[in-house]
N, C-alpha and C positions, 0 to 999 in steps of 0.2 A: 579493621580495615574498611575504608570507605570505597564504594564502587559506584560507577555510573551505569545505569541500565537504559539502553534505547530499546523500548518495547515497541517494535514497529509493526505495521500492517503486514508487510511481506517478510522482512527479516528483523532479527533482534541481535543485540550485541552487548557485551559487558566490557567496561574499561576500568583501569586503576591508574593511580598516579605513582610514578616510580620515585626513587630516592633523589633524583634531580629535578623533581617537580614537573615532569613531562607525563602526559597522558599516554597510556599504552593499552591497546586492544588485547584482551585475553583470548587465546585460542582454547575454548573449552574442550575441544578435541583436536588432535594434531592436524594442522593445516586448515583449520576452520575458524577464521575470525568472525564469521557471521553464522547465526543459526536461523534457519527458516522458522517463521512463527506458525508452526503447525503442530497438531497433535494427531497421531495415528493410533487407531484401535484395530488390532488384528482380530480374526474370527474367534480367537480364544479369549478375547477380552483384555489382552495385554496392551497397556498404553505406552507409547514411545513419543518423545518430544524432539522438536528441532530437526536437525539433519538426519539423525538416526531414524526418526519416524518417517521422514520423507523417503529415505532409501528403502525402508521396509515396504512402503507403499509401492514404489517403483519395482523393486526386486520381486515382489509377489504378484506382478501383473495387475496392479491397482486393486488388490484384494483388501478387504476390510474397509474402514471408514477413515477419511482424512478430513480434519477440520482446519480451515485456513482463514486468514483475514479476521482473526478474533477481534482485533482492535476496531474494525469497521462496524461491529455489531454492538459496541458499547452504548450507542445512543438509541438502541432499539430494545423493546421489551420482549426479549427472546424467551419462548417457553422452554421448560425443561426438556432435555433430549435424552434418549436412551442410548447409552454407549456401553458395549460389553456387558449387557445385562443389568446395568445400573443407570438410574436416572440422575442427570446432573443439571443443576442450575447453571446458566451461562457464566455467572461470576465465578463459580467453582472451577471452570475450565481455565479462566484467566489466572486464578489463584494457583492452579497446578502448574501452569507454564512459568509463572514468576518463581515459584519454588524450585522448579527445574534449573533456572538460570542461577539462582543463589547456591543451590546444592552443588552444581558442577563447578562454580567459581571456588567454593571452599575446598572441593576435592583437588582442583588444579593448583591452587595457591598454597594449600595446607594451612590457611588462616581463616579465622572466623570473620564473617562479615558483620560489622557493627554499625554501619551507616550506608544508606542507599539514596542516591539521587536519581529519580526516575523521570524520564521525559514525558511531556504531554503536548499535544498540538495547541495552537491558539484557540481554535474552535473545533470540537469534535463534530458539531453539526451547526448549520446556520440558523436553525430554529433554537431560540434561547432555552425553551423548556427541555428540548432533547439534549442540548449541550450540557445543561445542568444535570440531567439524568445520567448522561455518560460519565461525567465527573464523579457523581455519587457511586456509580457502578464500579469505576476504577478504584476509588478509595475503599469501597467495601471489599474488593478483591485483595487489595494491599493489606487491609486489616486482617483478613482471613489467612493470608499468606504469612502473617507475623513477621513482616520485613522489619528489621531494626531501624529505628530513627529514619523513616522514609520521608524524603522531601520531593515535591514535584517542581519541575522547572520547565519553562517553555522551550520547545525544541529549537526554534530558530535562534533564540538567545544563546543556547548552549553551543550551537554551531559557530556563532560569532566568537565565543570564548576560545574555541579550538583554533580558529583562524588568527585570533589575536596573538597567539604564541609566536607567530612569524614576524610580527611588526616591531619596528624600532622607533615609531613615532605615532602620535595620536591620530586617529582617523574616525570619520563618520561613515558607517557601513550599512548598506541595505542588504539584508540576508533573505534569500529565497530558499526555503527548504521544501523539496518536493518528494514526498513519500509515496506510499501505495494508496493511502486513503485521504490525506489532506495535503494542501499546499499552504505553507505558513510563511509569514513575512514579518520582519522586524527591522527597525532602524535603531542603531546603537552608537554610542561613543566607545571606542576601544583603543587600547594602546598600552605600552609597557608600564606607564605610571598608574594605570588603573587595575592591573592584574591582581595586586595583593590586597585590594580593598575587601573587607569582610561583607559590606553591604553595597550592592551595586544597583539598587533600584533606580537611582537617578540616571544611570547610564542608558537605560532603555527609554528611548524617545517615543516609540510608537510600535504597535503591533496590529496585524490583521491576518485573516486566513479564510480559506474556503475549503469545503469538504469535497474537493474535486482534484484528483491527482492521478497516480499511475493506474489505478483500477478503472477510473472513469475514462482515461485515455485508451485503455484496452477496449472499453465499450465503444468508443468512437471508431477504433480500428475495425471492430466487427461491423458496425453500422456502415462504414465507408466502403469496405471491400467484400464482406462475406455474407451479407444478408440474403443475397440471391440464392445461396445454398440452403437457406433456412426459410424459404417461402416468399420472400419479397418478389412481387411480380407474378406469383402463382395464381392459378384460377381453380375454381371448384364449381360444382352445381349441387342444387338441393336434391333431396332424396327422390322426389317425384317431378322434378323439373330439370331438363337437360340444358337450360340456358347457363352459359358460363358467366361467373361473377368473380371479381377480384377476391382473393383469400387474404384476410387479415386476422391476426389473433394477438392478444396481449402478450403471449409467450414470446413473440418476436422482440418486444421491448425488454421483457424480464431477463432474457438470456444475455443481454448486454451487461448485466451485473454478474460477472462470472462467479464471484465469490458467494453469490446468493443462490446458486443453482440447487444446492441440496435441499433448500426450503421449498422448491417447486415440485418435488416428487410427490404429487398427490394422485391417488388412484382415479379420481374423477377427471383430472386433466388427461391422464393416459387413455381413459375410455373415450373422451371426446376427440382426441387426436386420432385414435384408431378408427373411430366412427367415420371421420371425414376422409380418411386416407383413400378408400376406393373411389371417391368422387372428385379427386384431384386430377388436374390435367397431367401432373407428374407427381407420383407419390414419394419421390426421393426426399424432398424437403421434410416431409412428415417423419420418414425413417431417420433422418439426421437429427431432428429435434428429439425424437424418442431416445435415441442412443445418447445424445449429448446430456440430456437431463436425467434420464433414469439409469444410465450407467455411470453417472457422476463424473463426466469428462470435462467439467469446467476448469479444473486445475491443469490438465494437459493442454487444453485450448489456450489457457493463459501462458503456459510455457512457450507454445508455438508463436503466440503473438509477441512475447518478450524477445524471442530470438529474431523475429522479423524486425522489431523496433531497433534492436542493436545493429542489424545489417543496414537498415535505412539510415541510421545516424552516421554510419561510415560511408555508405555508397550512394544513397539517394534513391535507389530502387533495388528490388529483390523479388524473389518468388516465395510467397507464403506457402508452407506445406503443413498439412495435418493428416497423418496417416498412421498405420500400424496398430489399429484398434479392431482388427478382425472383422471388418465390415467394409468392403470396397465402396459401398455407397456413401460411407462417411469420409472417405479419402477426399481431401481438398488440395488443389494446387492452383494458386491465383497470383498473377503479377500484381505487385503493389509498389507505389512510389510515394516519396516524401511530400511532394507538392499536394497531391490529393489528400494525403493524411492530414496535412496542415489545414487544408480547406475544410475537411470534415470535423476538425477540432476547433473551429473558430469560436464557437460559443464558450468553450472552456478557456481559451486564450483571452476572450473578452472579460471573463470573470477574474482572471489574473490581472488584467489591466486595471479593473475596478479596485482590486485589493491593493495594488500598488498605489493608486490614487488615495485610498483610505489610509494606508500606513504613512504616506508622506504628509497628508493633512494632519494626522494625529501627532506627527513629530514636529510640525510647524516648519517643514522644509519644502522647497521645491526640488526639482531634479538636480539643479546645480549645487544644492547643498549637500549632496551625497558624494563622498570621495571615492568610494569603492562599492561594487556590487559583487557579493559573494553568493554563489549558487551551490547547493549541495543536494544530495538525494539522487536516486537513479534516474528519475524523470528529467532532471536538469540536463542530462546528456542529449536529449532530443534537440536537434538544431533549431526547430521553430520555436521552442521554449526559450532558448538562449537568445535567439534573434529578437524576441519581444523586448528583452532587457537591453540588448545592444542598441536597438533602435531608439529606446527612450533615454539611455544614459551614455551611449557611446561605447564602442568596442574597447577603447583604451581603459575604461574603468572596470571591465569584467575581470573577476578573480575566481579561482577554483581551488579546491583542496581535495581531500579524500572524500569523494561523493558518498560513499557508503558508511563511513565511520566518523565523520566530523561531529555529528550530533552526540554520539556516544562519548567521544573524547572530551567534548565540552562539558558534558554532564559530570564526568569524573572531576573536572577542574572547578566546577561551579561551587 
């Protein structure tokens, strides 16, 4: 049995092709077409994967250790980490997660997996050496997982293959695939006469990508609306000088990479924050930073931001809330609006604009040469992301499919 695996930064999925040649997302557990890309280790050292691991983490009041955004770390030389009394190399964790997806697929289908088509971004990292390192790490994890006949396919190309199933004529499509860690673009020729071709290299006219997507936009949300709660604008004085000075610390930048917070838990950082706390004009930001980092609340903060992003996409303004963590000083309630969020994300949107220019140049087309624009991935729901494409190509050429599963369906078809 051949399967497609979308190993995503935030969520992962598995798809198969049915007897009618249609891609179908597997529910590895009832009612669960997506599995969170997380590994949870409880205090006894028991590892759980996907949604079961996430539920265990939440149901035990964030007890144990939760590893998330594994894919985002592929381009980094991550040191071994101790989990449940054992030290793991980073690639071992990726291997364990991939084995989990294959094992549960075989359990649900009752069939042996004999071939895997696994998605990969156009660029893991914009630095070429880091990009190559990430690919080596992924291929090493695949080899250790002993996945049968595993092939890698570009994720935006796979998304185009899924959308192609709806077409009755040939089209030139620009795909924008917005995941948690990367935004990837491709221009392809697609259509019913091309579906059955064994080799489709010539159909791909151009690709581009940037390592800025959902996680980076979460960071822009933090920077735009919430940094006052974490020390922006705060003042402090030196130990023997009562003159107030602006307080700035690198931690204020680092926390905007929420998936990175567990790497910040350094005793020296904790001592330095506790040392400056009595000399702050308001110690509450230090208390919040200590709780956020050392109680590992990056994931709950990301959930709260995700909820606010969904509300903003539907309503244009909402109230961001972060509470329920046994510390009134950490409770946050802040009005947020889509316009300010878009303005705070301008640098990321500019990188998308540049990537569109790059993929069009690579394909030898200008904007008029694109028949359709197909956007997929959770971040594609943000209105200011869609407006970027509508402004360049016209609202009439905008197309959508299953934002969370198009890539996986296309991998099964590839």
